[in-house]
C-alpha positions in Angstrom: 3.9 -0.3 -36.6 2.1 -3.3 -34.9 5.1 -5.5 -35.3 7.3 -2.6 -33.4 4.7 -2.5 -30.7 5.1 -6.4 -30.3 8.9 -6.0 -29.9 8.2 -3.5 -27.1 6.0 -5.9 -25.3 8.6 -8.6 -26.0 11.5 -6.5 -24.6 9.3 -5.6 -21.4 8.7 -9.1 -20.8 12.5 -10.0 -21.0 13.0 -7.1 -18.6 11.0 -8.7 -16.1 12.2 -12.2 -16.7 15.8 -10.5 -16.2 14.6 -10.0 -12.8 13.0 -13.4 -11.9 16.3 -14.6 -13.0 18.4 -12.2 -11.2 20.4 -12.0 -14.5 22.0 -8.5 -13.6 24.1 -8.7 -17.0 21.0 -8.9 -19.2 19.2 -6.2 -17.0 22.4 -3.9 -17.1 22.4 -4.3 -21.0 19.1 -3.0 -21.2 19.3 0.3 -19.1 20.4 3.7 -20.7 23.2 5.6 -19.5 21.0 7.8 -17.7 17.7 6.1 -16.5 15.1 7.5 -14.0 13.1 5.0 -11.8 9.9 6.2 -9.6 8.2 3.9 -7.2 7.1 3.5 -3.7 10.7 4.2 -2.4 10.7 7.6 -4.4 12.8 8.7 -7.4 16.4 8.0 -8.4 18.7 8.4 -11.3 20.7 5.2 -12.1 23.1 4.0 -14.6 23.6 0.6 -16.1 26.5 -0.2 -13.5 24.1 0.9 -10.4 21.1 -1.2 -12.0 23.5 -4.1 -12.2 24.7 -3.6 -8.6 20.8 -3.3 -7.4 19.9 -6.4 -9.4 23.0 -8.3 -7.6 22.7 -7.0 -4.1 19.2 -6.5 -3.7 17.1 -8.1 -0.9 14.4 -9.4 -2.8 13.4 -11.9 -5.1 10.7 -12.0 -8.0 9.2 -15.4 -8.3 6.5 -14.4 -10.9 4.9 -11.7 -12.9 1.9 -11.2 -15.1 1.5 -8.3 -17.3 -2.1 -7.3 -18.5 -3.7 -4.4 -20.1 -0.8 -3.7 -22.1 -0.5 -0.7 -24.4 2.1 1.0 -26.4 2.7 4.1 -28.0 5.6 5.1 -30.3 5.8 8.9 -30.6 8.7 8.5 -32.8 10.8 5.9 -34.4 13.5 6.4 -31.5 10.7 6.5 -28.7 8.2 3.9 -27.4 6.4 4.0 -24.2 4.5 1.0 -22.9 2.2 1.0 -19.9 0.3 -2.0 -18.3 -0.9 -3.7 -14.9 1.4 -6.2 -13.6 0.8 -8.6 -10.9 3.8 -9.7 -9.0 5.0 -12.1 -6.3 8.0 -12.8 -4.5 9.5 -11.4 -1.3 11.2 -8.1 -0.3 13.7 -8.2 2.9 12.5 -11.6 3.8 8.7 -10.8 3.8 6.1 -12.2 1.1 5.3 -9.7 -1.5 2.1 -10.3 -3.8 0.9 -6.8 -5.2 -0.7 -5.5 -8.3 1.1 -2.4 -9.9 0.5 0.3 -12.9 3.7 0.4 -14.5 5.3 2.4 -17.5 8.5 2.3 -19.3 10.0 4.6 -21.6 12.2 2.9 -24.3 14.7 4.9 -26.6 16.4 3.5 -29.5 20.1 3.6 -28.8 21.5 2.5 -32.3 20.2 -0.8 -33.0 19.0 -1.5 -29.7 16.4 -0.3 -27.2 17.2 1.0 -23.7 15.1 1.9 -20.6 15.3 5.5 -20.0 12.5 5.7 -17.7 10.5 3.3 -15.4 7.5 4.1 -13.1 5.6 1.9 -10.7 2.5 2.9 -8.8 1.1 0.2 -6.4 -2.6 -0.2 -7.0 -4.8 -0.5 -3.9 -7.4 -3.6 -4.0 -11.0 -2.1 -4.1 
């Protein structure tokens, strides 16, 4: 099971790196046919094509990210949930972005590959 958990950590890291690289094709390939995203902007349902467009057209850049306090649970062989703290830097709509968030992703096995079915992000306030 620990190998499976490392696979999910590696997958999540690759997902974040696709945002740094603005690799819309890779990002698209990692999204389930129906995916939910929640965060500071609210909740939305997307599909792989919509996520690809968001990656290509978004007025943001992600320069760096660092995951910490990572934990993975696998309720079934076909479902994995990862939760962690992420520090991210970049810019949003031309303004600097430097924030720490609590994120989670639910990955569902689609045949032989894993797909993101849910991603949540909660901004953490500095104490």
